[in-house]
Every structure is written in C-alpha cells, then in structure tokens.
N, C-alpha and C positions, 0 to 999 in steps of 0.2 A: 722388227717388221713381221717376223714369223709368228709371234704370239698373237698379234692383232688380227692377222688374216688366217688363223686356224680355227676349225670348228670348236664350238664351246656349248656346254650344256646350260640350259636355263630351265630349271625344273624338269618337266617330262619331255621337253623338246630339245633339239640340237640346232643351233644357228651355224651358218657356214663361216661366220666370223664374229668378232666382238663389237661391231659397230651397229648401232640402232638409230634409225631415223626417228627423232623425237616428235612428239605430237605437236603440230602447229596447225591451227584451224585453217582449213583449206579454202573456205569460201566458195565452194563449188557444188552446193546442194540447195538451190533456190526453192525447191519444193519439199525440203527436209527428207529427201531420198537421194540415193546414189545417182550420179550422172556419168556419162561417158567421160566428161572432163575430170571428174574425181578419180575414175579408174586410170585415166592416162597419167594423172599426177603421180599416183603411187606406182604404176607400172614403170614410169621413167626412173624413179628413185630406186626401185628394185633392180632394174636393169643396170643401174649405175653402180651396184656392188654392195649395198648394205646387207647386213645379215637379217634385219627385220625392219619393216616400216610400220609406223603407228598411225592409225586413222583417228583423227580428232575432229570433232569432239562428239561422242555418241552418248547423248543424254539418256538417263534411265527413265525419264518422265517428260511429258511435253512442257511442263513448267520449269524444268531444270535446264533449259537452254539459255545461253546468253543472247540468243536471237532466234526468232521462230523459223529461220531458214536452216537451222542446224538439224542434223539427223537426231531423231530420238528412236530408240530401239523398240520396235514393235513388229509384228509378223509381216506387215507390208514392206518393211525395209530389208527383209532377209534376202529375197531374190537378187536385188541389186548388190548387196554386200557380198553375196556368194560370187557374183561375177567379178567383183573387185578382188576377193581373195584368190580366186582361180587365176586371175591375171598376174597377181604378185607371185604366186607359186610357180607359174610358168617361167618367170624370170629367175627362179632359184632362191628367192627370199621367203622369209616367214612374214605373217601378217598379225598385227596386234590391234585390238580395239580399245581405245581409251574410253572408259565408262565413268559416269559420275553425275552429280547434280550441282548446278551452278550456284544454288542457294542465293546469297545476297548479291551475287554478280549477275544473276539472271535479269533479263530485260522484261519486266512485267508488262510494259506497254506493247512491246512487239509480240510477246507470247500470248497476250490477252489472258494471262493467268498470274496470280500473285507470286512474287518472289518470296523465298523462305529465308529466315534467319533464326539463329538460336535464341535471340532476345529481340525486343522491339527495336527496329531500325526504320529509317525513312529511305525509300528508294528514289534517288534523283532521276533514274531512268524511267521508272514507272510513275513518278510523282505521286506516290502513295505509300502508306505504311506497309512494311513487309509482314507476312504472316509468320507467326511463331508456332511450329508444329508441337502438338502435345505428344505424349509417349505412344499413343495408339498410331498417330501419324508417322512417328519415327519408325515404328515397326513396319509400316507400309513402305517407307523409303528404303529400309534395309531389304525387304522382300523385292522391291523394284530393282535393286542392284543385282540380286541373285537372278531374277528373271532376265535382266539385260545380259548377264554372263551366259545364261543358257541360249539366248538368241544369238549371241556372238559365236557360240560353238556351232549352232545350226548354220550359221553363215560361213563356216569354214575357217574361222580365225584360229590361230595357233596359240594366242595369248590374249589376256586382257590386262590392261593397266588401270587400276582404280585411282581416281583423282582425289588425293588427299592434300592438295596444295593450293596456293594462291588465293586463299580465303574463299574458295568455292565452299559448298555446304559443309563438308566434313572438316575442312580446314578452319572454317569459321567457328565450329564447335570447339576446336582445339585452342582457339584464341581467347585469352582472358579478357581482352578488350571487347570482343564481340559477343562472347558467351557469358551472360550474367544470370544464367538459370539457377533455380534453387532446387531442382529435382536431381535425379540420378545422372543426368547428362550435363550438369554444371557444377561450378565450384572448384573443388580440388582437381588437380591434373588427371588423376585416375578416372574421375567422372567425365571430364572433358574429352578424354581419349576413348571413352566407352563406345561412341558411335563408330569410330574408325575400326576398332577391334571387332565389333559385331558385324560390320559390313565385310571386312576381310574374311571372317569365318563363314558368313553366308555365301559369299562368292566362291570361296574354295570348296564348300560343300556342293554348290550347284554344278561345278564343272568336274568334281570328283577326281582330280589329278590328271585329267585328260588334256587340259590347257595349262600353260604357264600362267601364274597369277603374280603380277607385280603391282606396286603402288608408287605413285609420285608423291613424295612427302616434303613439305616445307621444313628446311632446317631452321629458318627463322622468317618471320613476316616482314621484318624491316620497318616496323611501325612501333612507335612508343606505346607500350602496354600490350603489344601483341606477343605471339609465340616466340620464345627465345631458343637459342641453340641448346642450353642445358635441358630445357623442357622437352624439346624435340628428340634429344638423345634418349631420354627416358621413354618417350612414346615409341621410338624405334626399337628399343630393347624389349618392350612389351610385345610389339608386333613380331619380333624375332622369336621370342619365347613361345608365343601362341602357335607358331609353326604353320600359319596359313598362307604365307607369301614366299615366293621363290626368289624375289629380289626387291630392293628399294631403289628408286631413282630419286636422287637428292636434288632438291630445287630450293628456291627462295623467292620472297616477294609476295605482294598482294595485288591482284588485279583490281581490287576495290580501292586500295589506298596508296600503293607504291609499286606499280608494275615494272618500272625500269630496273629494280634490283635484280630481277631475273635476267634482263637483257644486257645491261651495260652498253657503253658506246653512246653515240649521239641520241638525243631525245628529239624525235621528229614532231615537235609541237605544231609548227605551221601546217604540215601535211595533215595531221590529225584534225586540226581546226577546219580544214577545207571539206572534210567528210561529214561535218555536222550541220544540222539545220541552223538557220540564222540565230534564234535565241540561244541555243546551246553553244554556238560558235563564239558568241560574245562572252559568255561565261567562261568558256574554255580559255579564251585569250587572256582573261583576267587571272584565272587560277591555274593555267596549264603548267607554269613553272613549278608550282607546288606539287601538282599531281604527277607530272612527268619529270622527276628529278634526273640528274645526269651523273652517271657513275663511269669513271674512266675505264676503257676497255683494256683488258690484257688476256692473254691466253689462259685458259683454265681458271677463270676468275672466281669460281666457286670452290676451288680445290682446297683452299686453306680451311674453310668450314668443313668440307667433306672429310678431310683427314681425321677430324675428331671422331666422326662416325666410323671410319675405317679402323681406328684404334680400339673402339669400344665394342664393335659388333663382329660377329663371325659370318653372318649371312652375306650372300652376294649383293654387291652394290654397283649401281650404274652412275658414272660421273657425267654430269651435264654442265654446260656453260663454257663457251669459248674453246670448243674442240674443233680445230680446223686443219690440223696437219699431223703427219705421222709422228713427229717428235712428241707432241702433246699426248697422242694416243699411247705411245710407248711409255711415257712418263706415268700415265694413269695405271697402266698394267704393272709397272715396276713398284708402284706404291700400293698395290694390292686390290685395285678396282677390277671388277670382273668384266665390265662392259663400259663403253662410252656411248653417249647419245649426242647426235648432231642435229641442228635445226637450220639456222639461217644459211650456213655455208652450203647446204644441199639445195636451198632455194636458188642460190646463185649458180651452182654447178651440180646438178643431180648425178653426174657421172664422176664426182670428185674421188670416190673410192677407187674406181678403175684407174684413174689417172695417177693416184698415189701408188697403187700396186705396180704400175708401169714405170714410175719414176719416184723413188723414195723421197727425193728432195722437192717434189712438187708442192707449191703453196697455194692455198685457197685464194680466190680473187675477191672474197667477201671483204668489204671495207667497214663493216659494223656500223653503217649509217642508220640502220633500223627503219629506213624508208619502206621496208616490206610490211611493217606493222600496220600502217593505215590501210593497206590493201586487203585486210583479212575478210572484209565482207564484199569484195568485188573480184575475188579470185586471187588468193594469196600468191605473191610472186616477188622476185627481185626486180626492182624497177630498172636495173641496169642490164637485164636480159632482154633479148628481142621479144617484143610482145607477140602473143599468139592471138588469133581472132577470137577464141573462146573467152579470153579474159575480158575483152571489151563487151562482149555479149552478156556475160555474167554481171559485169558492172552495171549495165543498163537495167538488168532484171532486179538487182538489189536496190537500185535507186528508185524504182517505180513501184515497189510492193511494200 
C-alpha cells in the first residue's frame, strides 16, 4: 500500500501517488467548451484521491473530434480549461489533457468536416469517403498537435497524453489493415510509425520539458490484419529511444472495429441501440454482436500483454484495464509498472482511492456492466449512481443539437 500511495515522478512533475484517472470522454461540453459540469466531474475525482486526472478528449483540430460537441483546443477554450485545472489543483491532484485527432473515428456528419484516414475508407458515420491527407497536410496535423500542447500549457495542465490508440488517426497509420499508403508514411512498420514519432517529437519540443508528455499506445488492435503485439513492441522501442515521452499508457482495441477489447465485461448492445436514430438502430441491431464483441472480465485483463512491454522496455509504463482494488495496484507495482490508470471504477465511486486508503480491503462496487458506455454523449456516468440534475439537462442538449 505504501508504494501505491507515495509521491512519484512523471517526467518533470511529481504526482502525489501512482494512480491516474484514465481519459474517459465526459460528455459535458455541449458547445465544445468547458462547462461547470465538466469542472465538477474532474474536481470530484481529484478530491477522491487520484494523483492525476485526464481530460478527454481535447482534439487538435475541429475535424478531429468524434462528435462536434467535444472540445477542440483553440484560444477560446483556454479560460475554461484554466478554471478546470485550477479546480483540480485545489484538490491536490495534477491535470492532464489528452490530445489527438480522431481520424477515421471522427464523425464527419456531426463535425461538418471530412474524417481523415491514411488510405481511402468509407465513413459509415458521415456516409461519405474519408479524406486522405497528403504529406503537406500531415505536416499541418503534426503542427496542430504541437499547438494543442502549447495551449494545454497555457491552460495550466501539468501533462499531455497523446492519443496513439484505438485506431484514431495516428493509430490508424500504425495499422497495416488501414494504412495502405505508398509514400514515406506507409508500407514498412518504420514508415507507418513515422507519424507517431514525429508527433511525439513536435509535442515534446513545444512544451520544452515543462509538462510531462505521455502517449496512449495500442498494444494490438484486436482486428485481423491490424497492429499486433510484436509490431507495437517495436514502435514502443522506437518511441523510447527517441526520448520524447515520459511514459507510455498501454491499451488495446479499435473504436472503429473492435471497441470491447479495451473494456471487457458485458457488451451493452441494447443500450447502445437506444441512443441511435431509427435507421442506424436497425443496422446496429443486425450487426451489433459483430461490432460489440464480448470479452470476459477479469482484474488487470491487459496485464499479460503489458508484461511483454515491461520486459522489453526501460521507460515508465502505465498499466490500464481492470484496475479496481489495492491488490491489483500492488501487483502492478511489483511487476515493475510505474503507474496504474483507472476509468469505470471511478465513475461508480469517484472517492474510491480515499476509501481504499482508509481500508486496504475495500472493493470497488463497479460490476463491469459497461452501461456507462452509451452515456458518453449525455454526461458520462455510472447508471447505478444517483443521477444528478445536470446529467439529464446535458442529455436533452445532446439529443436536440
């Protein structure tokens, strides 16, 4: 227990303990700007005892959002984000901004901008072909990540997490299934990894060692023909050798093709169908079992894959996936992981860390039903917690815009 709840260095910053609130899109930004509800969400988690809380998802460009209600980092967003980071700091925690571009996962219809993909793909969300960026546009995207990192610093964040997972833009470049380019950014793994390495370098240069810089990296996509563990290990080794990152958070799965590999537990197909308009709902009912596969839940369900990265790498690693109690946290520390990241358990009990510190045997009440997943655009929450008035108000806002 001592090691989990002692201060730890993450690059240039020190966290009060080794537990990080993972990025889970909050659904509390109907105008793509910070709201009091978003601040309250992160203040509550910070007061609950985490070392750092992660704001998700801060897009680097308006077309890089999975929905137009998400924050994209521009000067107008800074005042609200500064209020948020000040609230988190007042509770003794650090604040991290997750930055990235959703790429093929972006909702072109909602954003009213084309989704991006490394190679030609059709967007079922936008009902149109995705745009394939040329090398000049890729350079603009890299610069957009650097600019987002600078804005995060102006907003008072202590760290930025670059999204290299879940088949978002950079992850899609890593995928041999999605990336069939013939230029410097396609083909061999070294070329497919080029975008990730160049973004990491640009972000690190932008913040100049003043902020911690981490990245969320897929260990595998969980899709036939997608990124595999051996390939990801090589990408991680390159990122380590480049020296631009202070830690890697290890994840898995594809928001585009296999999202449940990240979550494990029950697949909430019926609840998801209810959130969709009628034509999409019918299609989802027909294909939902294929899209939302079911993986049995167990504590630390990504640990077996992550162990391979811990054996091969010397850089700090953050273990994600099924971290809900002290035994699991201690196990992660014993196996050489520097930090753990928690998501759903903190939706159920934002004060879980305080309760564990008071009682080492305390167990999370999260039942891994994943019914929180369909709430992401109406105020992300555990459906078994008492509802707050803001959640229903946000739900009405998202349904009518």
